[in-house]
C-alpha positions as CSV (number, residue, x, y, z in Angstrom):
1,X,46.2,-74.7,-41.4
2,X,44.0,-75.9,-45.0
3,X,40.3,-76.4,-45.0
4,X,40.2,-73.6,-41.5
5,X,37.7,-71.2,-43.0
6,X,35.2,-74.3,-43.5
7,X,35.9,-75.6,-40.3
8,X,35.0,-72.5,-39.0
9,X,32.2,-71.7,-40.9
10,X,30.7,-75.0,-39.8
11,X,31.5,-74.0,-36.2
12,X,29.2,-71.4,-36.3
13,X,26.3,-73.4,-37.8
14,X,27.1,-76.1,-35.2
15,X,27.7,-73.6,-32.2
16,X,24.3,-74.5,-30.8
17,X,25.4,-78.4,-30.8
18,X,27.9,-77.2,-27.8
19,X,24.9,-77.7,-25.2
20,X,24.3,-80.9,-26.1
21,X,27.9,-82.0,-25.9
22,X,28.0,-80.2,-22.3
23,X,25.2,-82.4,-21.3
24,X,26.2,-85.5,-22.9
25,X,30.1,-84.8,-22.5
26,X,31.2,-88.4,-21.5
27,X,28.7,-90.5,-23.4
28,X,29.3,-88.7,-26.4
29,X,33.1,-88.9,-26.2
30,X,33.1,-92.5,-25.3
31,X,30.1,-93.4,-27.9
32,X,32.5,-92.0,-30.9
33,X,33.3,-94.8,-33.1
34,X,36.0,-94.7,-35.3
35,X,34.5,-93.6,-39.0
36,X,33.9,-96.4,-41.2
37,X,36.0,-95.0,-44.4
38,X,35.2,-95.8,-47.8
39,X,38.7,-97.7,-49.6
40,X,37.5,-97.5,-52.8
41,X,36.9,-93.7,-53.9
42,X,39.4,-92.9,-56.7
43,X,41.1,-89.9,-57.5
44,X,38.9,-89.4,-60.3
45,X,35.9,-89.3,-58.3
46,X,37.6,-86.7,-55.9
47,X,39.1,-84.7,-58.8
48,X,36.6,-81.4,-59.4
49,X,35.3,-78.6,-57.5
50,X,33.1,-79.4,-54.4
51,X,31.0,-77.2,-51.9
52,X,29.7,-77.6,-48.3
53,X,25.8,-78.0,-48.2
54,X,25.4,-79.1,-44.9
55,X,27.2,-80.2,-41.2
56,X,26.3,-83.0,-38.9
57,X,27.1,-83.1,-35.6
58,X,26.5,-85.9,-32.6
59,X,23.4,-87.0,-35.4
60,X,22.3,-83.9,-35.8
61,X,22.3,-82.2,-39.3
62,X,22.0,-78.6,-40.4
63,X,22.1,-76.9,-44.2
64,X,24.9,-74.3,-45.2
65,X,23.5,-71.4,-46.9
66,X,26.3,-68.9,-48.1
67,X,28.1,-66.6,-46.0
68,X,27.8,-64.3,-48.6
69,X,24.3,-64.6,-50.5
70,X,25.3,-62.3,-53.6
71,X,28.3,-63.9,-54.2
72,X,27.1,-67.8,-54.0
73,X,29.4,-70.4,-52.1
74,X,32.6,-70.7,-51.0
75,X,34.0,-73.7,-52.8
76,X,37.4,-76.2,-52.9
77,X,38.8,-77.9,-56.1
78,X,40.6,-81.0,-56.1
79,X,42.5,-80.7,-59.1
80,X,45.0,-83.1,-61.1
81,X,48.4,-83.3,-60.4
82,X,47.7,-82.8,-56.6
83,X,46.7,-79.2,-56.7
84,X,44.3,-78.6,-54.5
85,X,42.5,-74.7,-54.0
86,X,40.1,-72.8,-51.7
87,X,38.1,-70.1,-53.2
88,X,36.3,-68.1,-50.2
89,X,34.5,-64.4,-50.3
90,X,35.3,-62.3,-47.4
91,X,32.3,-59.7,-48.4
92,X,29.5,-58.5,-50.9
93,X,32.0,-56.9,-53.2
94,X,32.7,-60.7,-54.3
95,X,36.4,-60.3,-54.6
96,X,37.6,-64.2,-54.1
97,X,40.5,-64.9,-51.9
98,X,42.2,-68.4,-53.1
99,X,44.5,-70.5,-51.1
100,X,46.3,-73.4,-52.5
101,X,47.8,-76.6,-51.1
102,X,48.5,-80.4,-52.6
103,X,46.1,-83.5,-51.6
104,X,46.9,-87.0,-51.9
105,X,44.2,-89.8,-52.0
106,X,45.3,-93.2,-50.0
107,X,43.3,-95.7,-49.0
108,X,40.3,-93.6,-48.9
109,X,41.9,-90.6,-46.6
110,X,42.8,-87.3,-48.2
111,X,45.8,-86.0,-46.8
112,X,45.7,-82.0,-47.5
113,X,49.6,-80.1,-47.0
114,X,51.1,-77.4,-47.8
115,X,54.8,-75.8,-47.7
116,X,54.7,-74.8,-44.0
117,X,54.2,-78.0,-42.8
118,X,50.5,-78.0,-42.4
119,X,48.5,-81.2,-42.5
120,X,44.8,-81.9,-42.8
121,X,43.2,-85.4,-42.8
122,X,39.5,-85.9,-44.8
123,X,38.8,-89.8,-44.3
124,X,36.0,-90.1,-47.1
125,X,33.0,-91.6,-45.5
126,X,30.6,-91.9,-48.6
127,X,30.8,-91.5,-51.9
128,X,28.2,-90.8,-54.7
129,X,28.6,-88.6,-57.8
130,X,26.3,-86.2,-56.5
131,X,27.8,-85.8,-53.2
132,X,30.9,-86.7,-50.9
133,X,30.7,-87.0,-47.2
134,X,34.2,-86.5,-45.5
135,X,34.9,-86.4,-41.6
136,X,37.2,-83.7,-39.6
137,X,38.3,-83.5,-36.4
138,X,37.4,-79.9,-34.8
139,X,37.7,-78.4,-31.0
140,X,34.4,-76.8,-31.0
141,X,34.0,-76.0,-27.4
142,X,37.8,-75.0,-26.7
143,X,37.9,-77.7,-24.3
144,X,41.6,-79.5,-25.9
145,X,39.5,-82.3,-27.0
146,X,38.9,-82.3,-30.9
147,X,35.0,-83.5,-31.7
148,X,34.1,-85.4,-34.9
149,X,32.1,-84.1,-37.5
150,X,31.4,-84.4,-40.9
151,X,30.8,-82.4,-43.7
152,X,28.2,-83.3,-46.9
153,X,29.7,-81.8,-50.3
154,X,28.1,-81.1,-53.6
155,X,29.7,-80.9,-57.1
156,X,30.1,-77.1,-58.0
157,X,30.2,-75.7,-60.9
158,X,32.1,-72.3,-60.7
159,X,30.8,-71.1,-64.6
160,X,27.1,-71.7,-64.1
161,X,27.8,-70.6,-60.4
162,X,29.2,-67.3,-61.2
163,X,27.8,-64.3,-59.6
164,X,28.1,-61.8,-62.3
165,X,26.7,-64.3,-65.1
166,X,23.9,-65.3,-62.6
167,X,22.9,-61.6,-62.5
168,X,22.5,-61.3,-65.9
169,X,18.6,-60.3,-66.9
170,X,16.8,-57.7,-69.3
171,X,16.0,-54.8,-67.9
172,X,11.6,-55.2,-67.9
173,X,11.6,-51.2,-66.9
174,X,12.7,-51.1,-70.6
175,X,9.4,-52.4,-72.2
176,X,10.6,-50.8,-75.6
177,X,14.3,-52.4,-75.9
178,X,16.3,-55.7,-76.0
179,X,18.2,-54.2,-73.1
180,X,20.1,-56.1,-70.5
181,X,22.1,-55.7,-67.1
182,X,24.5,-57.5,-64.7
183,X,26.4,-56.9,-61.7
184,X,29.9,-55.0,-62.2
185,X,32.7,-57.3,-62.2
186,X,35.0,-55.6,-59.3
187,X,37.8,-58.2,-59.1
188,X,39.5,-55.4,-62.3
189,X,42.9,-56.7,-61.8
190,X,41.7,-60.5,-62.9
191,X,39.0,-58.7,-65.5
192,X,39.3,-59.4,-69.2
193,X,35.8,-59.2,-71.0
194,X,31.9,-59.7,-71.1
195,X,30.6,-61.4,-73.7
196,X,26.6,-61.2,-74.7
197,X,25.3,-63.9,-77.3
198,X,22.2,-64.7,-79.1
199,X,20.7,-67.9,-79.7
200,X,20.0,-68.7,-83.7
201,X,16.5,-67.7,-84.8
202,X,14.3,-70.6,-83.9
203,X,16.5,-71.8,-81.3
204,X,16.8,-71.2,-77.6
205,X,20.3,-73.4,-77.4
206,X,24.1,-71.9,-76.2
207,X,25.2,-74.0,-79.6
208,X,26.0,-72.0,-82.2
209,X,24.8,-68.8,-81.1
210,X,25.8,-65.5,-82.2
211,X,28.5,-63.0,-80.2
212,X,26.6,-59.8,-80.0
213,X,29.3,-58.2,-78.1
214,X,32.5,-58.1,-76.6
215,X,32.9,-56.0,-73.9
216,X,36.5,-54.8,-72.3
217,X,35.3,-52.4,-69.6
218,X,34.4,-54.3,-66.2
219,X,32.2,-50.8,-65.8
220,X,29.8,-51.7,-68.8
221,X,27.3,-53.8,-67.3
222,X,24.5,-52.9,-70.0
223,X,23.8,-54.2,-73.8
224,X,21.0,-53.7,-76.1
225,X,20.3,-55.7,-78.8
226,X,19.6,-53.0,-82.0
227,X,20.3,-55.1,-84.7
228,X,17.7,-58.7,-83.8
229,X,16.5,-61.0,-86.3
230,X,12.8,-60.2,-87.5
231,X,11.0,-63.1,-86.0
232,X,7.7,-64.1,-84.3
233,X,9.5,-66.8,-82.5
234,X,11.3,-66.0,-78.8
235,X,15.0,-64.9,-78.7
236,X,17.5,-66.2,-75.8
237,X,20.1,-64.0,-74.4
238,X,23.4,-65.4,-72.4
239,X,26.5,-63.8,-71.0
240,X,29.7,-65.1,-70.4
241,X,32.7,-63.4,-68.2
242,X,36.1,-63.8,-69.1
243,X,39.3,-63.2,-66.1
244,X,42.7,-63.7,-67.6
245,X,43.0,-67.2,-66.7
246,X,40.0,-67.6,-69.1
247,X,36.2,-68.2,-68.7
248,X,34.9,-68.0,-65.2
249,X,30.8,-67.4,-65.6
250,X,28.2,-68.1,-68.2
251,X,24.8,-67.4,-67.1
252,X,21.8,-69.5,-68.1
253,X,19.6,-68.3,-71.2
254,X,17.4,-65.5,-71.0
255,X,14.0,-66.3,-72.6
256,X,12.2,-63.0,-74.6
257,X,8.9,-62.3,-76.2
258,X,10.3,-59.2,-78.9
259,X,6.1,-59.8,-79.7
260,X,5.4,-58.1,-76.0
261,X,7.9,-54.8,-76.6
262,X,6.0,-52.2,-76.4
263,X,6.1,-49.0,-79.2
264,X,6.7,-46.4,-77.2
265,X,6.7,-42.2,-77.7
266,X,4.1,-40.0,-79.3
267,X,3.3,-40.1,-83.2
268,X,0.9,-38.1,-84.6
269,X,-1.1,-37.8,-88.2
270,X,-0.4,-33.8,-88.3
271,X,-3.4,-33.3,-91.9
272,X,-5.7,-35.1,-93.8
273,X,-6.2,-33.1,-96.8
274,X,-8.1,-32.9,-100.3
275,X,-7.3,-32.2,-103.5
276,X,-9.6,-32.7,-105.8
277,X,-10.1,-35.9,-106.0
278,X,-7.5,-36.8,-104.1
279,X,-6.6,-37.4,-100.3
280,X,-3.0,-35.6,-98.8
281,X,-2.0,-37.2,-95.8
282,X,1.2,-35.7,-93.8
283,X,2.7,-37.3,-90.2
284,X,5.2,-36.8,-87.7
285,X,8.2,-39.3,-88.3
286,X,8.8,-42.4,-85.9
287,X,11.8,-43.3,-84.8
288,X,12.5,-47.2,-83.7
289,X,15.4,-49.1,-83.1
290,X,13.1,-51.8,-84.6
291,X,11.2,-50.0,-87.6
292,X,9.6,-52.0,-89.8
293,X,6.9,-49.7,-91.6
294,X,4.2,-47.2,-91.7
295,X,1.1,-48.6,-92.9
296,X,-1.4,-46.3,-93.7
297,X,-5.6,-47.1,-93.1
298,X,-8.9,-45.8,-94.0
299,X,-11.7,-46.6,-91.0
300,X,-15.1,-45.5,-90.7
301,X,-14.9,-44.0,-87.6
302,X,-12.1,-43.1,-85.2
303,X,-11.9,-46.4,-83.1
304,X,-14.1,-45.1,-79.8
305,X,-16.8,-47.9,-80.4
306,X,-14.5,-50.9,-81.3
307,X,-18.0,-52.9,-81.8
308,X,-18.8,-51.0,-85.3
309,X,-15.2,-49.5,-85.7
310,X,-14.1,-51.0,-89.1
311,X,-11.0,-50.5,-91.1
312,X,-8.7,-51.6,-93.7
313,X,-5.2,-51.5,-95.2
314,X,-4.0,-48.5,-98.1
315,X,0.1,-49.0,-98.4
316,X,2.7,-49.9,-96.4
317,X,5.9,-47.6,-96.6
318,X,8.8,-49.0,-95.4
319,X,11.5,-46.0,-95.0
320,X,11.0,-44.4,-91.8
321,X,11.5,-40.7,-92.7
322,X,8.7,-40.6,-95.4
323,X,6.0,-39.0,-93.4
324,X,3.5,-38.2,-96.5
325,X,1.6,-39.8,-99.1
326,X,-1.1,-39.2,-101.8
327,X,-3.9,-41.2,-101.6
328,X,-5.7,-41.5,-105.2
329,X,-7.8,-44.1,-104.9
330,X,-9.7,-43.1,-101.3
331,X,-11.9,-45.5,-99.8
332,X,-15.6,-46.3,-100.6
333,X,-16.8,-44.6,-97.4
334,X,-18.3,-41.5,-97.1
335,X,-16.4,-39.2,-95.3
336,X,-13.7,-41.8,-94.6
337,X,-11.4,-41.7,-91.3
338,X,-7.6,-41.7,-92.0
339,X,-4.7,-43.1,-89.2
340,X,-0.9,-44.4,-89.5
341,X,0.3,-47.2,-87.8
342,X,4.3,-48.0,-87.3
343,X,5.2,-51.3,-86.9
344,X,8.2,-53.1,-85.0
345,X,10.0,-55.9,-87.0
346,X,8.3,-57.9,-84.8
347,X,4.8,-57.3,-85.6
348,X,3.6,-54.7,-82.3
349,X,2.4,-51.4,-83.5
350,X,1.5,-47.7,-82.5
351,X,-1.4,-46.3,-84.0
352,X,-1.3,-42.2,-84.7
353,X,-4.6,-40.0,-83.8
354,X,-7.8,-40.6,-86.7
355,X,-8.0,-37.7,-89.0
356,X,-11.6,-37.5,-90.9
357,X,-12.6,-35.6,-94.3
358,X,-15.4,-35.1,-95.8
359,X,-15.5,-36.7,-99.1
360,X,-17.9,-39.4,-101.1
361,X,-17.1,-41.0,-104.1
362,X,-18.9,-40.3,-107.2
363,X,-19.0,-44.6,-107.4
364,X,-20.9,-45.0,-104.6
365,X,-24.9,-45.4,-104.8
366,X,-27.1,-45.3,-101.9
367,X,-28.1,-44.8,-99.0
368,X,-30.9,-47.9,-100.6
369,X,-32.9,-50.3,-99.0
370,X,-32.5,-52.7,-102.1
371,X,-34.9,-55.2,-102.8
372,X,-33.4,-56.9,-106.2
373,X,-30.6,-57.3,-108.9
374,X,-30.0,-58.0,-112.2
375,X,-27.0,-58.1,-113.9
376,X,-27.0,-57.9,-118.0
377,X,-23.4,-58.5,-119.7
378,X,-24.4,-57.6,-123.1
379,X,-25.6,-53.5,-121.6
380,X,-22.3,-53.5,-119.3
381,X,-25.0,-52.6,-116.4
382,X,-26.2,-53.2,-113.4
383,X,-29.3,-52.6,-112.5
384,X,-30.8,-52.2,-108.6
385,X,-34.3,-52.2,-106.9
386,X,-35.2,-50.4,-103.7
387,X,-36.0,-47.7,-101.3
388,X,-34.0,-44.8,-101.8
389,X,-33.9,-40.8,-102.6
390,X,-31.7,-41.2,-105.5
391,X,-34.1,-40.2,-108.5
392,X,-33.6,-36.8,-108.9
393,X,-38.1,-36.7,-109.1
394,X,-37.9,-38.0,-105.9
395,X,-38.6,-35.9,-102.6
396,X,-38.3,-39.0,-100.4
397,X,-37.7,-42.7,-100.4
398,X,-39.2,-44.3,-103.0
399,X,-39.1,-47.6,-105.0
400,X,-37.3,-47.4,-108.3
401,X,-34.8,-49.1,-110.4
402,X,-31.6,-47.7,-110.8
403,X,-29.2,-48.8,-113.7
404,X,-25.0,-48.3,-112.9
405,X,-22.6,-49.0,-116.0
406,X,-20.1,-51.1,-114.3
407,X,-17.5,-50.5,-116.3
408,X,-17.8,-46.4,-115.2
409,X,-19.1,-47.9,-111.8
410,X,-21.5,-45.0,-112.2
411,X,-24.9,-44.4,-111.8
412,X,-26.6,-43.6,-115.4
413,X,-29.9,-43.6,-115.4
414,X,-33.3,-44.3,-112.9
415,X,-37.0,-44.6,-113.4
416,X,-39.0,-41.5,-114.1
417,X,-41.9,-43.2,-112.1
418,X,-42.5,-45.3,-108.7
419,X,-41.7,-49.4,-109.9
420,X,-43.9,-50.7,-107.0
421,X,-42.6,-53.3,-105.5
422,X,-46.0,-55.4,-104.6
423,X,-44.7,-57.7,-106.9
424,X,-42.2,-60.3,-105.2
425,X,-40.1,-60.0,-108.2
426,X,-40.1,-55.9,-109.4
427,X,-38.3,-56.8,-112.4
428,X,-36.2,-59.1,-114.7
429,X,-33.1,-58.5,-116.5
430,X,-33.7,-56.8,-120.8
431,X,-35.6,-59.7,-122.9
432,X,-34.6,-59.3,-126.8
433,X,-37.9,-59.1,-128.2
434,X,-38.5,-58.9,-131.4
435,X,-39.9,-55.1,-131.1
436,X,-36.1,-54.5,-129.8
437,X,-34.7,-55.1,-125.7
438,X,-36.8,-54.0,-123.2
439,X,-37.1,-54.4,-119.6
440,X,-39.9,-55.4,-117.9
441,X,-41.2,-54.1,-114.6
442,X,-43.8,-55.8,-112.5
443,X,-46.9,-53.9,-111.2
444,X,-48.5,-57.1,-109.6
445,X,-51.6,-56.6,-112.1
446,X,-49.5,-54.6,-114.6
447,X,-46.9,-55.0,-116.9
448,X,-44.3,-52.3,-118.1
449,X,-42.0,-52.3,-121.0
450,X,-39.0,-49.7,-120.4
451,X,-35.9,-48.7,-122.5
452,X,-32.8,-50.5,-121.2
453,X,-30.3,-47.6,-121.3
454,X,-33.1,-44.4,-120.5
455,X,-35.6,-46.7,-118.6
456,X,-38.0,-44.5,-120.4
457,X,-41.1,-46.6,-120.3
458,X,-42.5,-47.4,-123.7
459,X,-45.6,-48.8,-123.1
460,X,-47.6,-51.0,-120.7
461,X,-49.9,-53.9,-120.4
462,X,-53.1,-52.6,-117.9
463,X,-54.1,-54.5,-115.0
464,X,-58.0,-54.4,-116.8
465,X,-56.3,-55.8,-119.8
466,X,-54.8,-58.8,-118.4
467,X,-57.3,-59.8,-116.3
468,X,-60.6,-59.7,-118.6
469,X,-58.5,-61.2,-121.4
470,X,-56.3,-63.9,-119.7
471,X,-57.2,-63.7,-115.9
472,X,-54.2,-62.6,-115.1
473,X,-53.4,-60.9,-111.5
474,X,-51.5,-61.4,-109.0
475,X,-47.6,-61.5,-111.1
476,X,-45.2,-63.0,-109.0
477,X,-42.6,-63.6,-111.9
478,X,-42.1,-64.0,-115.9
479,X,-39.5,-64.8,-118.1
480,X,-38.7,-64.8,-122.0
481,X,-37.7,-67.8,-123.6
482,X,-35.0,-67.9,-126.1
483,X,-37.7,-69.4,-128.6
484,X,-39.7,-66.3,-128.3
485,X,-42.7,-67.1,-125.6
486,X,-43.4,-64.4,-122.7
487,X,-44.1,-67.0,-119.8
488,X,-45.9,-65.4,-116.3
489,X,-46.4,-67.3,-112.8
490,X,-48.7,-66.0,-110.5
491,X,-49.7,-67.7,-106.7
492,X,-51.2,-70.4,-109.0
493,X,-50.7,-70.8,-112.7
494,X,-48.2,-70.5,-115.5
495,X,-48.9,-68.9,-118.7
496,X,-47.4,-68.9,-122.0
497,X,-48.0,-65.7,-124.2
498,X,-46.7,-64.5,-127.6
499,X,-46.2,-61.1,-127.4
500,X,-47.6,-59.1,-131.3
501,X,-46.0,-55.9,-130.6
502,X,-48.3,-54.1,-127.3
503,X,-50.4,-57.2,-127.6
504,X,-50.5,-60.7,-126.4
505,X,-51.7,-64.0,-127.5
506,X,-52.5,-66.6,-124.9
507,X,-51.0,-70.3,-125.6
508,X,-51.3,-72.1,-122.8
509,X,-52.1,-72.1,-119.5
510,X,-51.1,-74.9,-116.5
511,X,-51.5,-75.3,-112.7
512,X,-47.6,-75.2,-111.3
513,X,-48.2,-76.6,-108.0
514,X,-51.0,-77.9,-106.7
515,X,-50.9,-77.1,-103.5
516,X,-50.3,-73.2,-102.8
517,X,-48.2,-71.8,-100.0
518,X,-50.5,-68.1,-100.5
519,X,-47.0,-66.2,-99.8
520,X,-46.4,-65.2,-103.5
521,X,-42.6,-66.8,-103.0
522,X,-42.9,-68.6,-106.1
523,X,-40.0,-67.6,-108.7
524,X,-38.7,-69.2,-112.0
525,X,-36.0,-70.0,-114.3
526,X,-34.9,-70.5,-117.7
527,X,-32.7,-73.4,-117.9
528,X,-31.3,-75.5,-120.8
529,X,-33.0,-75.3,-124.2
530,X,-36.6,-73.9,-123.3
531,X,-37.2,-75.3,-120.4
532,X,-38.9,-73.3,-117.4
533,X,-38.0,-74.6,-113.8
534,X,-40.7,-73.3,-110.8
535,X,-39.7,-73.2,-107.3
536,X,-40.6,-72.2,-103.7
537,X,-38.5,-70.8,-101.0
538,X,-39.6,-73.0,-98.5
539,X,-40.5,-76.3,-101.0
540,X,-37.4,-78.9,-101.2
541,X,-38.1,-79.9,-104.6
542,X,-39.0,-78.0,-108.3
543,X,-41.6,-78.3,-111.3
544,X,-39.9,-78.2,-114.8
545,X,-41.8,-77.9,-117.7
546,X,-41.1,-77.5,-121.4
547,X,-41.7,-75.1,-123.9
548,X,-42.2,-76.6,-127.1
549,X,-41.9,-74.1,-130.3
550,X,-45.6,-73.7,-130.5
551,X,-46.1,-72.2,-126.9
552,X,-47.6,-75.4,-125.4
553,X,-46.1,-76.7,-122.1
554,X,-45.1,-80.1,-121.8
555,X,-43.0,-83.2,-119.8
556,X,-44.4,-81.3,-116.6
557,X,-42.2,-83.4,-113.5
558,X,-40.9,-82.9,-110.2
559,X,-37.7,-82.6,-109.4
560,X,-34.8,-82.8,-107.2
561,X,-33.1,-79.5,-107.4
562,X,-34.6,-77.0,-105.1
563,X,-35.2,-72.7,-105.2
564,X,-35.1,-72.9,-101.8
565,X,-33.9,-69.4,-99.9
566,X,-33.1,-69.1,-96.2
567,X,-32.7,-65.4,-96.9
568,X,-36.0,-62.7,-96.7
569,X,-34.4,-60.4,-99.1
570,X,-35.5,-60.7,-102.6
571,X,-32.2,-60.3,-104.1
572,X,-31.4,-62.9,-102.3
573,X,-34.2,-65.4,-103.1
574,X,-31.8,-65.9,-106.2
575,X,-30.3,-68.3,-108.1
576,X,-27.2,-68.2,-110.6
577,X,-27.2,-70.1,-114.0
578,X,-24.5,-71.2,-116.2
579,X,-26.4,-71.5,-119.5
580,X,-23.0,-73.3,-121.3
581,X,-22.6,-75.7,-118.4
582,X,-26.4,-76.0,-117.7
583,X,-25.2,-75.7,-113.7
584,X,-27.1,-73.7,-111.2
585,X,-26.6,-72.7,-107.6
586,X,-28.9,-70.9,-105.3
587,X,-27.5,-67.6,-103.6
588,X,-25.9,-68.6,-100.6
589,X,-26.1,-71.8,-100.4
590,X,-23.5,-73.6,-101.0
591,X,-24.4,-77.3,-103.7
592,X,-23.9,-76.6,-107.4
593,X,-26.6,-78.9,-109.7
594,X,-26.6,-79.8,-113.0
595,X,-30.0,-79.0,-114.8
596,X,-29.8,-81.7,-117.2
597,X,-29.4,-84.7,-114.5
598,X,-30.7,-82.6,-111.7
599,X,-27.5,-84.5,-109.5
600,X,-25.2,-82.2,-107.5
601,X,-22.1,-81.2,-109.4
602,X,-19.9,-79.7,-106.9
603,X,-20.5,-78.9,-103.2
604,X,-18.5,-76.2,-101.2
605,X,-17.3,-76.4,-97.5
606,X,-19.6,-75.2,-95.1
607,X,-18.0,-72.2,-94.2
608,X,-18.8,-70.7,-98.0
609,X,-21.9,-68.8,-99.2
610,X,-22.8,-68.6,-102.9
611,X,-22.3,-65.1,-104.6
612,X,-22.2,-66.0,-108.1
613,X,-21.4,-68.4,-110.7
614,X,-18.4,-68.5,-113.4
615,X,-19.9,-68.2,-117.6
616,X,-18.6,-71.2,-117.7
617,X,-19.7,-72.5,-114.0
618,X,-15.9,-73.3,-113.9
619,X,-15.6,-71.4,-110.7
620,X,-18.5,-70.3,-108.0
621,X,-18.0,-66.6,-106.8
622,X,-18.5,-67.2,-103.0
623,X,-17.5,-65.5,-99.0
624,X,-17.3,-66.5,-95.7
625,X,-19.6,-63.4,-95.0
626,X,-23.0,-64.6,-93.7
627,X,-25.1,-63.0,-96.4
628,X,-27.5,-61.7,-93.6
629,X,-24.5,-60.0,-91.3
630,X,-24.9,-56.6,-93.0
631,X,-27.8,-54.8,-90.1
632,X,-27.0,-57.1,-88.1
633,X,-24.6,-56.6,-84.8
634,X,-22.0,-58.8,-86.4
635,X,-18.4,-57.8,-85.0
636,X,-16.4,-56.2,-88.1
637,X,-13.4,-58.6,-87.0
638,X,-15.6,-61.6,-88.4
639,X,-15.6,-60.4,-91.8
640,X,-13.9,-60.2,-94.6
641,X,-13.4,-57.9,-97.9
642,X,-12.3,-60.5,-100.0
643,X,-14.0,-62.8,-102.9
644,X,-13.3,-66.0,-102.8
645,X,-13.0,-68.5,-106.3
646,X,-13.8,-72.2,-105.5
647,X,-12.4,-74.2,-108.6
648,X,-15.1,-76.6,-109.4
649,X,-12.7,-78.9,-110.6
650,X,-10.2,-78.9,-107.6
651,X,-11.9,-77.8,-104.9
652,X,-9.2,-75.3,-104.2
653,X,-9.9,-72.1,-103.1
654,X,-8.5,-68.8,-103.8
655,X,-9.2,-65.1,-102.1
656,X,-9.3,-61.8,-103.6
657,X,-9.0,-58.9,-101.6
658,X,-11.8,-56.3,-102.7
659,X,-12.9,-52.6,-101.6
660,X,-16.0,-53.8,-100.1
661,X,-18.0,-56.5,-98.6
662,X,-19.4,-58.5,-101.4
663,X,-23.0,-59.1,-102.0
664,X,-22.9,-60.0,-105.5
665,X,-20.4,-61.3,-108.0
666,X,-20.8,-62.0,-111.8
667,X,-18.4,-62.6,-114.6
668,X,-19.2,-60.5,-118.1
669,X,-18.7,-61.8,-121.5
670,X,-14.8,-60.7,-121.9
671,X,-14.1,-62.8,-118.6
672,X,-14.3,-59.6,-116.5
673,X,-15.2,-60.4,-112.8
674,X,-17.0,-57.7,-111.3
675,X,-18.7,-57.7,-107.5
676,X,-21.4,-55.5,-106.2
677,X,-20.2,-54.3,-102.8
678,X,-21.1,-52.6,-99.5
679,X,-18.4,-50.3,-97.9
680,X,-19.0,-51.0,-94.1
681,X,-20.4,-52.9,-91.7
682,X,-23.7,-51.1,-90.3
683,X,-26.8,-51.8,-88.1
684,X,-29.0,-49.9,-90.7
685,X,-31.3,-51.7,-93.5
686,X,-30.4,-49.1,-95.9
687,X,-26.6,-48.5,-97.2
688,X,-24.5,-47.4,-100.0
689,X,-23.7,-49.7,-102.3
690,X,-21.0,-49.5,-105.5
691,X,-19.4,-52.0,-108.5
692,X,-16.3,-52.5,-108.4
693,X,-13.7,-54.7,-110.9
694,X,-11.9,-57.9,-109.3
695,X,-8.5,-57.6,-110.1
696,X,-6.9,-61.0,-110.7
697,X,-4.2,-62.7,-109.6
């Protein structure tokens, strides 16, 4: 009899209702009405696969679960042309048993019959696309009288509910592989193939999916994707199951984030050896199915303290069989560490051990407690002032001027005596006196005139001479004008001298600021044609003087260009000036001023800090590193080894990678750009510096 198994199944679930029937037998039998049949239902409504999800007896409804959970629901199919099919599972091996019959629908009554003359009538009580309710008779208590029951059926998709396809999962224990697993199809006689698919990159859809594998062996129930795309998107996979009848199962999409794949296995940097001025690295081969490249890095530590650990890339190598590298341009860090990263195509990585070598580049100058910087592009010289033990005559930290040839990046000379730092600005770049070019150092009460290359002293103006002759002491800053006058300021006055060999002639003297702050933080800057700006780091406005051809101070006025500074270090209390474009910007500031109109010419974004100005002020050289970053506990992850070129006209920013952290950037007369850089982040006041040429894009 068709529907027999379903009747028995529902009977098992409703058996406890028999007690209720025995207690109320006569009442129940008398109260049973003939079910109301839905005569509007059509063949098209009924056609398809259905499963029983609930049963009802005497007004009580109970939900139905699969008899064998591993297999899913038994189900029945009303096929076209009157073919009826039941698909039944007998045990957990999920090999299905199929029974066939015929079916017809007339006036809301489904009649199922077979060749043996057996017949089952199922009145349709209610039809909706999401549910079919039928009535059927069954003698629950074997009293010879059939009982009336209802079966609640829902549409069933055999393909999406296929137990083999639904078992398709990624093996989570295989953390480094895109490996998938599913149950074995035990119905070997009807099995045809498994097919594994992957969605198109950037999509998680079955449409347009790529067939990765067709597996004809029913016992092969794993698959590894060894050739996925190099993507930052999730990857989606699904399984199809085929029998001789066609596709019988299709899984849901399995969504995988490939960036979570681990890089497993040991990986070693076997050696790091110094070969002359080069470093030779050798490491073990790292074989991974998703290998992308090796990245060789240098670092300032072995990574055990991540707060101060910093590292940077040297080179990438694409071939996993290539396991050695000769670094012909070692890092600008004393006694650097090296390590190798192996990356997969999704961006995950594993790092080797860190190995240190004993090495210091000859271009490193320091350690120095830096206080002042000057550049002379005509002599290819960078002049530094600070406390160090660099001069060969020093046994301890002394104040000295150091000259670096920026083309070679090497220290060439130092002062032969200590240059006292009492003066707020210890020296200025060399001046072209009639007697020749000289670098003038400030002793606060005296001035020393040095050879700009050898830094040997030619002569000096002593404190007695300057004070007795001119009342000059407490020298703060000075410059030499284009029309040939030495201009000096102290805390209260501005002096104009004409130098005659080893003598000075005072030409003019005036008070600059009426209110003196008393902290010796004034400074001056020559701009335009023989004009002098005098400013103070805490003043919002500055004073402007004109030095005429007779050395007299003219046209004193207040201007709205500040020479202010938020930094305590003297070399940061500075301004960058473009003579060809009459433009000025303060160190670490964001506003470019015209020294002719005293108006803003350009404004950089708030996250940028000025480190220099192009010769024609077409670019401001900048950084996102706050100039106070070194000597602080700022994490290295917030620092960048790069120079930013801010285009004055367009506002566009171009980033150029550097070997160190730039603290001062300049352009020479040939258009070459150089950076005075610090090699690493350290919580110290003394550090190494070096000069590097910036390679333009």
